N, C-alpha and C positions, 0 to 999 in steps of 0.2 A: 749439362747441367751448370744451368746460369748461377750467375754471384748469393739474388734473392733463393734460387731452390737451394744450395749448397749452406746457405743462413738457413733458413729454415732448417734441414737436415739436420745441421748444427744443435740448436734449438729444443731438437726431439730428442734431444740426447741419444744415450745408445741403446745398440739392436735387440731384438732378438735372440734367445741363444739358443742356439741349435745343439751348442756342444761343447765342454768346458773339463782340459784335462789337464794336472800337477807335470811331468815327468822330468825329475833328476835338476830343475831347479828352474827350470821353464816354465810359460805357461802356456797350452797351446789350446785357442779359442775359437771358436767357429759361430756366427753370427748371421744376421739377416740385418744391412743395413738401410735404410732407407736409401741416400746417399749413393751406395754401390751394390748394395743389393748381397748377393749372400759371399761370406768372406771369410777364410782363415788369417789370425794371426798369432804371431808369438810375441809370449808379453817377457821381457827378458827385466835386469834391476836396472835397466835402461828406459824402459818403454814398453810400448807398444807398434807391432809393427808387423802389417799386412803381406803375409807373401803370396796369397792366391784367392782368385776370388771364382764363383762358380755360375751355372746359369740355371738351376735350380734345388731345392734342399735336399735332393738323394745325390746329387754331383756333390755337393758340399759334406756331408755325409760322411764320403767314400771319402773326402780329402782329410775328414780331420782324419780318420785313420790312420790313412798313407804320412798326416803328418805326428800323428804321436809316434809311431814305429820310427821317423828319425830320430823323431827331438834326443835320444840319448847320447847318437852321435854326429848330432850338425852345433859347427863352430861357424860357421855366416850364415847368411843367409841372405836372400836379395830384399830388401825393404821395398815394398810397390809403388809407385807414387800415387795421383790423384789428375785423373785426365791429363790436360796438353799445360794444367797448373807447376804440377811441381816431376822433376824424374826419379825410377826408381832409383835404389844406389844398394851397392855390395855393404854389408855390417857387420860385423864381430859384433859376437854371442857374449854380454856375459848375465852367467846362471847364479841366480839367489841362495842364499849358503841358507 
């Protein structure tokens, strides 16, 4: 995606929600976005962290369920980067009270 496509995706706003589940101070959110397609993010006290991307909606639903099952024990995640612009990074999660 070029810079104009990325700006258009940002202007389009949040994607279509596939599933959203709150688990022990974290929110697991799976959406379809214009720029990245289907993806799951973990939301904590510090923000939104994309963790997995999928080829289609069925895979996204399965992935969402997998992250919901894992959420109670998560302490760190690998936040996905964005193409060649932003690298992946390891993050320590901060749960909401």
